[in-house]
N, C-alpha and C positions, 0 to 999 in steps of 0.2 A: 508128635505131640507138642503142640505149641505151649508156650509158658502159660499155665493156668493156675497160678498161685492164688492164695486167698487174698493177698493185698498187692497193690501195684508196687510197693517197695520190695516185696519178695520177688516179684517178676524182674525188677531191675537188678536185684542181687544175683538171681539165677543167670540172667543174661550177662552180667559183668563177669561171673565166674566162667561161663562158656567162652566169652571173648578173651579173658585172661589165659585160659587153657589153650586156646588157639594161638595166642601170641607166643606162649612158651614153646608150643610145638613148631610153629613157624620159625622161631629163632633157632631152635635146636636143629631143624632140618637145613636151614640156610647155613648154619655154622658147620654142619657135617659136610655139606657140599663145598663150602669155602675151603675147609681143611683138605678135602680130597682133590678138588679140581683146581683150585688156585694155588694152594701151598704144595700140591703134588704129593701129599702123604697118603699112601695106599692104606685103606682100612683093613684091619685084621678080620678074622672070621666072626668074632663076637661083635665087632663094630657093624658088620654087615647085618647081623641079626637085629641089632638095635635099630638100624636104619629101616629095616623091614617093618618094625613096629611104629617108628616115629613118623615116617613119611605119610602113611595113610592117616595118622592122627591129624596132621596139618591140614589135610584135605577135608576130612569129614567134620572136624571141629569148625572149619571155616563155613561150611554149608550149614551146620547146626546153628552157629551164631547168626548167620544171615537170616535163617528162617526162625530164629528164636525157639529152637527145638531142644528142650532140655532132656527129652527122651533119648537123646544120643548116648547118654551115659551107659545104656544097655550094650552098646557096641564099642564105645570108646574105652570104657573102664577095663574090660578084659585086655584090650591092646596095651593100655598103660600098665596094667598089672603084669602082663608077660614081659613088657619092657623093663619093669622094675626087677623082675627075676633075673633076666639076662644081664642087665647093667649091674645088679648086685653081685652076681657071680663074677663078672668082669672086674668089678672094683675089688673084690676079694683077691682075685688073681693079681691085680696091680699092686695091692698092699702086701702081697706074698703071704696071704693067709691060707692059700690052697696048696697042697703038696704038688710037687713037680709032675708026677705021673698022670694027673687028671687035667692038666692044663691043655685046652684044645688049640691054643694059638701058638704052639711051639714052632711051627714052620711058617715061613712067610713073614709079612710085616708084624711088628710087635708094638704094643701100646705101652710098653714098660720103659721106654726111653725118655730122656728129657725133652725130646722134640714133640712129644705127645702131651705137653702141658700148655695151658692157655691162661690168660688172666693172671699173670704173675705167679705161675707155678701150680695151678690147680689141674690135676690130671683129667683128661677127657672122659675116662670111664666114670669118674665121680660126678662130673658135670651131667653126664647122661643119666645117671641114677637120680640125681637131683631133679632134672627136668621131668623124668617119668613120674617121680613121686609128687611133684608139684601139680602136674596135670591130673593125676589120680585124685589128689586132695581137692582140686578145684571142681572136678566132675562130681565128687560126693557133695560138695557145697551146692552145686547147681541142682542136683537131685533133691537135696533137702529144701532148697528154696521153693521148689514147686510142689513138694509133697505136703506142705503145711496147709 
């Protein structure tokens, strides 16, 4: 569904929201690849799940922005929503709000160390949660921009 809003300004706003969502998804995907491949930090299990939701978003949002297809929210919003859930759980684990017996990342790499912070001490799980939340919000804005 191409952008078919009531006004050209609404079309521009919807496209801007799509483009911004793609920019966030691309930045998060490249950041995850940089941390894993360049810095050599192996992702934990929850990081892998978050990557499984973020990487496709970078691809489908790029195509949607290219084609001015705001209908992508039907496919991208569930991915972003699931990413919010996983990243939220991961963030609660990082903040030690989850009891020890239900933590799935007990074996292997851990995201709870100081090495898993970026941008002056911001934990990677919280950055992921923020990225998914911003993408979801931008997709809702894109949808509203064409629904008027």
